[in-house]
C-alpha positions in Angstrom: 80.4 29.9 15.1 76.8 30.1 16.8 74.3 27.9 15.5 70.6 29.4 16.7 69.3 25.8 17.5 70.4 22.7 19.2 71.4 20.3 16.5 70.2 17.5 18.3 66.7 18.3 19.8 66.0 21.7 18.0 65.7 23.7 21.1 66.3 27.3 20.9 67.5 28.3 24.6 71.3 27.0 24.1 73.8 29.0 25.9 77.7 28.9 25.7 80.0 27.6 28.9 83.5 28.0 28.3 84.5 26.6 24.8 81.1 24.9 24.6 77.8 25.3 23.7 75.3 23.7 25.9 71.7 22.6 25.5 69.4 22.7 28.6 66.9 20.3 27.2 69.0 17.3 26.1 72.0 18.1 27.9 74.1 18.1 24.7 77.5 19.5 24.8 79.3 20.7 21.7 82.5 22.8 20.7 82.4 26.0 19.6 84.7 25.6 16.6 82.8 22.8 15.5 79.6 24.4 15.2 77.7 21.4 15.5 77.2 18.5 17.3 79.2 15.7 16.9 78.2 13.0 15.0 76.5 10.2 16.6 75.6 6.8 15.9 71.9 6.6 14.7 72.0 2.8 15.5 72.7 3.4 19.1 69.5 3.3 21.4 69.6 5.2 24.5 67.5 4.7 28.0 65.9 7.8 29.5 69.3 8.0 31.6 71.1 8.2 28.4 72.8 4.6 28.9 73.4 2.8 25.7 71.1 -0.4 25.4 71.7 -3.7 23.6 69.8 -6.8 22.6 69.4 -8.8 25.8 69.5 -6.2 28.3 66.9 -6.3 31.1 65.2 -2.7 31.6 62.7 -1.2 34.5 60.0 1.1 33.2 60.1 4.5 34.7 56.5 5.4 35.0 53.0 4.1 34.1 52.1 3.7 30.8 48.5 2.9 29.4 48.5 0.0 26.7 46.7 1.4 23.6 43.8 -0.2 22.9 43.4 -1.8 26.2 42.4 -1.1 29.8 45.6 -2.6 31.2 48.5 -0.1 32.4 52.0 -1.3 32.8 53.3 0.0 36.2 56.2 1.9 36.7 59.1 -0.4 38.3 58.0 -3.7 36.1 61.1 -5.3 35.2 61.6 -6.4 31.4 64.1 -8.9 30.8 65.7 -10.1 27.4 64.5 -6.9 25.2 65.5 -6.4 21.3 66.3 -3.4 19.8 64.3 -3.0 16.6 64.2 -0.3 14.2 62.2 2.3 15.4 60.6 4.2 12.7 57.8 5.2 14.5 59.6 5.9 18.1 59.0 2.2 19.3 62.5 0.8 19.2 62.3 -1.9 21.9 60.7 -5.0 21.3 59.9 -6.9 24.4 57.6 -9.4 26.6 56.0 -7.7 29.5 54.9 -10.2 32.5 51.2 -10.2 32.6 50.5 -8.4 29.2 52.6 -10.0 26.4 54.7 -8.9 23.6 54.8 -5.3 22.5 57.0 -2.5 21.4 58.2 0.3 23.7 59.9 3.8 23.3 63.5 3.7 25.0 62.6 6.7 26.7 60.4 5.4 28.9 62.8 2.5 30.5 66.2 2.7 32.2 69.1 0.0 32.0 68.7 -2.7 34.9 
């Protein structure tokens, strides 16, 4: 049974590849017989490459990020040690201390595991 959209990201451009449905935007693959994506643990926080993150991991910023309410910029390639996972109700699911800037919350989509 084909659903019209990707169950993970809502993309309408899914396609069939053998016995799987594939989403080109988020790369989710699910079985045709399932009709929907397998249940994924919502508590798992993943980096920009899809690697699971845990408390205490070291991450690297993947692009320059402007700091809201400031003229500061966090440069891409900045290494951050000891991140903590938080309840990301606003999308900011990492709490960390950035060298030269201080404590702040980040979205995991802008970091990769170091």
